[in-house]
N, C-alpha and C positions, 0 to 999 in steps of 0.2 A: 503348689504341688511340685514334686520333683520331676525329673525328665522321664522316668519310667511311667509315672502316673499320667503325665501329659501325653505320652505316646499311646497309652492305653485308651485315654479319652478320644484321641484323634482316630484311633483304629475303630472304636465303637461308632463314632460319627460317620466314618466312611462306610461302615457296614450298613448303617441305617439309610444313608443316601443311596447306596447301590441297590437297595431293595425297592426304591421308588424311581422308576424311569422318568427321564425328562419329559415334561408336558408343555406343548406349545401354549403360549398365552392366548387367551380368547380376546380377539380384537373387537369383535362385533358387540356393541353395547347392549343390544337386545338379548343376545345369547348369554352374555355375561350376567345380565339381570335375572334371566331364567335360572341359571345355575346357582346364583346366590339365593334365590327364593327356595330352590330345592334344598340347599344346604340348611337354611333356616327351618325348613319343615322337618328334615331328618335330625338336625341337632339344634333344637330351639334354645335360644339364650335365656329366655324367661318362660317358665311354665307355672301355671296356676297349681298350687299345692292340692287343690280339690279337683283337679282335672281327672276325669275317670280313666283317661288314657295314660296316667302317670305309671311308669313301669314299676312293677313290684320290687325288682332288684336294684332300683335306682339308689345311688349313693348320696342322696340329698340334693342333687342338682337336676334331676329329671333324666339323667343318663347314667349308665354304669361304667365304671373305670375299666371294666373288662372289655369294653369296646375298643380301647386304645392300647391296653397292655395285656400280656398273657397272664401274668400273675402279679397282682399288686396288693399289698397290704399296707395299712396305715396305722400309725400309733398316735393316739391322742395324748398330748402332753398337758398335764394339769397346770393351770396358772393359779396364783395365790388367790385371785378373786373370782375363780371359776366355780360356781355352785352347781353347774350342770355337767360336771365331769363324770364320765361313765367308765369306771375302771374295769368292768366286766368284759368290755369289748376291746381291750387293749391289743393292738396288733402293730407290727413294725412295717414301716414303709420300705418296700424292697421290690425292685424291678427284677423279676426272675431271669430276664434275658441278659443281665449285665454281669454282676459280680457273682462268681461261683467259686466254691472251694477248689475245684479241679479245672485246670486249663488244658484244653486239647491243643497239642502242638504237632508240627510236621517235622520231617527230617531237616528241612532248611532252618528250623528254629532250635535245633538240638544244641549246637555249639554255644549259642548265646544263653540258653536256659541253664546249661551245666557249667560252662567255664567262665562266662562273664560274671555271673552271680554265684559265689561259692557257698551261699547260705544253705542250710539243710533242705533237701529235696527228696520227695517221694515220687517215684515214677510208676504209673500203672500201665502195663502193656496188656491190651485186651484184644480179643478176636470175636467178632459178632457171630461167626459160624461154628466156633468150637466152644462147647459148653456155654452157650449164650446166657442161661439163667445164672450160672456162677459168675460170669463176667459182669452182669448187671448187678448182682447182689454185692460183689466186692466193691464196686464203684459207690453204691449207696452207703455201704459200711464205712468206706474211706471218707466220704463227705460228712457223715455223722461223727466220725473220729475227729475231724477238723473242728467241728462245732464244740465237741467236748473240750478240746484244747483252748478254743476261744473263750468258753465259759469259765475256764480256769484263769482267765486274764493272762494267757501266755501267747506269744506270737507263734502261730502254727508254722510248721515247715511248708515250703511251697509244694504243691501237688500238681503234676502234669500227667496227661494221659496220651498214649501213643496207640494209634489204630494199626494193628498188625496187618490188616487186610490191605491198607494203603501204603504203609511205610515198611515194605519188605526188607529193604537194605539195612535200615536202622535196627530193625528187630533182629536181623541176622548178626549185626555187629554187637548187639547186646547179648547175644547167645541165649535168646529166649525161644523155647520151643513148646512149652506147656503154658496154656492160658487159663485164667489170668495169672499174671505174676506181678508182685510189687517189689520194687527195687529201692532200698533205702541208701541215699547218697549224701555224703558230707565232704566238703572241700576236695572234690574231684576223686573221691574214693567210694567204691561200693562197699557198704558195711554189711549188708544182709540182703538176701533174696528170699522172699516169702511166696510160696506156691500154695499154701493152705488158705482156705476161705475163713478169714478171721472176723470176729465181731468188731463193732466200732469201739467197744471198751478195750478189747485186746489190742487193736491197732493204736489207740491213743496211748496205751501203756508202752507199746513198742516205740512210739515216737518219743515219749518222755525218757525212755531208757537210752535211746541212741543219740538224742539231741539235747536233753536237759539234765543228764546225769542222774536220773532216777534209778531205783532198784530194778533189777532184771525181772520182767514178768514171767510167770510160770510157763507161758506158751513158748518162751525162748530157752528154757532150761535144756542144757545139753548141746547147744550150738557151739561151734568153734569160732574163736575170734580170728577172722580173716578179712583182709581188705584187698579189693581188686581195683585196678586203675579203670576209671570210666573211659570207655572207648571214644575216640574222636571220630566224628562222622561228618562228611561234607556232602551237600546235596549233589555235587558234580560227580560223586561216586556211583550214583544210581544209573 
C-alpha cells in the first residue's frame, strides 16, 4: 500500500484503540478463571447445531456478526468444485465504519485535502440546523453518485464534507452561506457551486462533465464558465 493508504489504516487503528480504554490485567488466577468461564458462556467456541438456544440470527457459528460490527455483509465466492454455492444470498463484505465515499474533514485538514492532492474533489458544505432534511438528502445522493461512477469502472472524484456548525472560519473563507452547497474543484480551481438539491444521476453526470470530459448534462445548461481560486485556510486563523 502507498503512504496515504498506510496513514488511513493507522488512523483507523488509532480510532479503534481510543474507543477501548486501557484495562488492568487480572493478576489473580481465580478471578481470571471466572472471567474466562464467563466469556466462554457468552461467546461459546463450539455450539451444538441442535441446541435449542441457538440464536435464530446466527451466521453459522452460533453468534451474529452484528455483535461485533455495525454493518457487515459477506459475499460468497464460488469455487470450481463448490456444489453448495448459494448465489441468491450474494452480499459483499464491507465494514460500514471504515471506507465511505465521503470523508468528513476539519479546517486543519483543508490544506492537505485541496493543495497536496490536486485530483478532482467535490466538497459538501452542510449545516445540521439549516434545512436538515435537504442536507441529509444531498449527502445520500452524493454517496449514490459515487457508486454510479464506481459501477462505470471509473475512479470517482474524492468527496469531502465540512460541518458548517464546527468549521465557521473555513465556511466563511469558502463564502458559503446557503446550505447545503456542493463545490466542484479541480487543480486548485473551483469549477462550479451547486446549491440545488440534485439526484444521484444528475450529480454523477456533473462529475462526468467536469472531470471526465463528458457532455454537459441538462441540469447545467445555461451556466457560465468561470473558475475561482480555492481559498487557502490555516487552522491558526481560527
